[in-house]
Every structure is written in structure tokens, then in C-alpha cells.
N, C-alpha and C positions, 0 to 999 in steps of 0.2 A: 859772719858767725856771731851770734849773740853771746856775750860773756855771762857766765854764771858767777854769782857772788863768791862762792867757795874758791874759785880761781884767783880772785882779787886778793884773797887773804893769805895765799901761800907765801911763806917766808916773811910775814909781817908780824912784828911783836904785838901783843895784846896788852895794853895798859889798862889797869882797873884801879879803883880806889874803894876802900872799905867804908861802909856807911857811918862808922864811928870816927873816922878821921876828921880832923878839923878842916875847915874851909881854907885856912892858911896853908896847911900841908898840901891840900889838893891843888891850890893855885900855884904853889911852888913846883909841884910835880908836873903840872901841865906846862908851866913855863920852861922847865928843864927839858922836857921832851917835845916842846914846840907843838902842842896839841890844844885844840879848843874845847874839847869835851872828853868825859870819861864815863864808861859804864860803872855804876855803883853796885857793889856786891855785898852780900851778907853771907859769910861762909860759902863762898863760890856761887851763890844763887843771885841772879840778876834782880835788883830791886829798884833801880832807877838810873837816871843819867844826870850827870852834873856838868854844866857848861859855863862858858864865860857869861852868857846871858843870865844864868842863875846867880852868879857872883854879883852882877850889876843890879838885877831886879829884886833879888831876895836877900841880899846881904848889904850892899852899899846903900841902897835906897832906904832900907829899914834901920840904918845906923847900927847894924850888928857888928860885933867884934869878930873878925875872921878867925883868930886864934882860939876863940871860945865857942864858936858855932860849929856844930857837927854837920857834915855833908848830908847825912840822912834827914836833917831837919829842913834843908833848903833845896834839895834835889828835885828834879822833875820826876814824878812818879807815874804819870799818865804817858807811858812810853809805847812806841810802835817798834816792832822788831821785824827783821827780815829772816827768812829761812835760808840756809846756805845754798839751796838748790834753785833759788829764784834768780831771775835775770836782772841785769842792771836796770833795764827799763821798768820792771816791776817795782824796784826799790825807788827809782826816781818818782814814780807815781805815788807811792806811799808817802814819800817825803813831802811832795806837793800837797797831798790831801791833809797831812798832819801838820803842815807848816813847820817842819823841823829840818835841821841840817846834819843830823847824825842818826845812824841806825845801829843798834846792837844786832849782831848776826848770831843766830842760834841753830843748833841741830838738836831738835827735840827740846829738852829743858836745859841743855848745856850751851853756855856762852862760848862761842869760838872766835869771835872777831867783832870789829867795830869799824864802820865805814862812814865817810863824810860825803857830803854833797859834792865837794871838790873831787874826791876819788871817782865818783860816778860820772861827773862831767868830763873828766879826763878820758875815761873809757869811752864815753859817747863820742868825743872828738876823734879818738883813735879809730873807732868803728866806722865813723862817717868818712874819715880820710881813706881807709881801706876800700870802702865802697866806691868812692870817687876815683881812686886809682884803678880799680877793676873796670869801672865803666869807661874811663878814658882809654884803657888798654883795649877793651872790647870794641869800642867805637872807632878808634883810630889806628889800630894795628892791622897791617896788611900782611897776611901769611907769606912766608918766604916763597919766592918764585912767582908770585902773583902781581908784583909791582907793575909790569908792563901791561897787564890786562886792564889796570885801572888808570893808565895814563891816557890823556886825551890829545 
């Protein structure tokens, strides 16, 4: 069975950062919650994504001061989103095409979650393990009472 993204988001907290927050605040928030990226919001409206790559490529390399730099000035604004009813395979394809590692998940205009490439790869591994187990059972299971029929 192919997993729908909405299922992955059940019982998961959604961490966001306001576009006016400082990069320093965002980095501390990300470190505290052990996450590599955040959806950026402006009054609950998704406006971008801020990631560890943004810290390196748009803050450190430019010698900007993290405490004085707004997330909204250095975030990624060309974002790709996933709809909550998409499959994990659809999302993996989007990430590959966009060369990104995080996807905001929306229902209509509402941000409902955020998934990472790691999240999707774990689902992929689980789905493939389930298929292998099913196929092994199908191929090598002898129905009860039929054992003697297959002995040589």
C-alpha cells in the first residue's frame, strides 16, 4: 500500500519560523529541535523555507551577522510544495526534480506539515520491506496439509 503524505504527518509537531525572526533565532530553534530546515511564515501564510544550506550559502559566505539578519532576507523563496493527498513517491519525484531535501505540505492554502527526504526514504524502505516479506511468504509458504504433496 502506498503511503499518503497526510498519514506521515499524524501526531508530528509542525515547527515554523516567522520571516522577521533573526537568523540567529532560527539557527538556535533548529538546533534545539534537531531539524535542518523550517517553513517560513508571514501571519501563518507560507512564504519560504529556511535551511542549513541557507545559513551557509546566504549568511556565512556573505559575512552577514546572524543576529542582525532577518530570515526573510535569506530564505529560499522558490519553493516546491506537496499536497497532503500525494503519495510519498510523488514527493520523492518532486524533491529530485527541484533538487531539494524538504517539502512544505499544504491542504489548499494552509500549511499542515513539513517533510524531509529522510522521512520519505524511511517510508520507502518500510514499503519495500513489506513487499519483500509478502513475496517471500507468497513464494515459500506451503498451505497447511499440503506439505506431503510437495515432498519428493
